[in-house]
C-alpha positions in Angstrom: 60.2 170.1 102.0 57.8 170.0 99.5 55.0 167.5 101.5 55.6 169.7 104.9 54.2 172.5 102.0 51.2 170.3 101.1 49.7 168.8 104.7 50.8 172.7 106.2 47.9 173.5 103.3 46.4 170.6 102.6 45.1 172.1 107.0 44.7 174.5 106.3 41.6 173.8 104.1 39.2 172.2 106.7 37.6 174.1 108.6 37.9 174.2 112.4 41.9 174.4 111.4 44.7 176.3 112.1 48.3 175.2 111.6 51.4 176.8 110.9 54.4 176.6 108.5 56.5 173.3 111.4 60.8 175.0 111.1 61.4 171.4 112.1 60.5 167.5 112.1 58.4 165.3 110.1 55.3 167.0 112.6 52.8 169.9 112.0 50.4 170.4 115.0 47.7 172.9 113.3 45.1 173.7 116.4 41.4 172.0 115.8 39.2 174.4 118.4 36.9 175.4 116.2 36.1 172.0 114.9 34.0 172.1 118.5 36.3 168.9 119.2 38.3 167.5 122.0 41.1 166.6 121.3 41.8 163.1 121.9 37.4 163.0 121.1 38.9 164.7 117.5 41.8 162.1 117.5 39.2 158.9 117.7 37.2 159.9 115.9 39.7 160.5 113.1 41.4 156.8 113.6 37.8 155.7 114.0 35.9 156.4 111.5 38.7 158.4 108.7 41.7 155.5 109.3 44.6 158.2 110.3 46.6 157.5 112.9 47.2 160.8 114.1 48.1 162.1 118.3 45.8 163.8 120.2 48.1 167.4 121.1 46.7 166.3 124.5 50.1 163.6 124.4 52.4 166.1 125.1 50.1 167.7 128.7 47.0 169.7 129.0 48.4 173.0 127.2 48.2 170.7 124.4 43.9 170.8 124.3 43.2 172.4 121.0 45.9 170.4 118.5 46.0 167.3 116.6 50.1 166.2 115.9 50.1 165.1 112.1 53.1 163.4 110.8 54.1 164.2 107.9 57.4 161.2 107.7 54.5 159.6 105.2 54.6 159.5 100.5 52.4 162.7 99.3 49.5 160.2 97.9 49.2 159.5 101.2 49.1 162.8 103.5 47.1 163.3 100.2 44.7 160.8 101.1 45.3 161.0 104.7 43.7 164.9 104.8 41.1 164.6 102.3 40.1 161.7 104.8 39.9 164.2 107.7 37.7 166.8 105.9 35.3 164.5 104.7 35.0 162.8 108.0 34.5 166.3 110.2 31.7 167.6 106.7 29.8 164.3 107.2 29.8 165.3 111.6 28.2 168.9 110.7 32.2 171.2 110.6 32.2 174.2 108.4 
């Protein structure tokens, strides 16, 4: 529960992201449409530039456009580091 709360809070603090609290599993699924990036492009950008591996919402079908899937089956330290990297990467890209 703590990891879930930390990742959702952190995702909601990233400009262009909006995330509701997941009810189960170990995944958060934030809406990222306001970043201006397509899901797959954002997935690749975050992997290559921030070193954060996530999954594009489009991996689950066309209706997943505008979403990313983040796993929070990691330590709190790793979650916080990933969130900081994502936020920094998007700030560098001009997402405010």
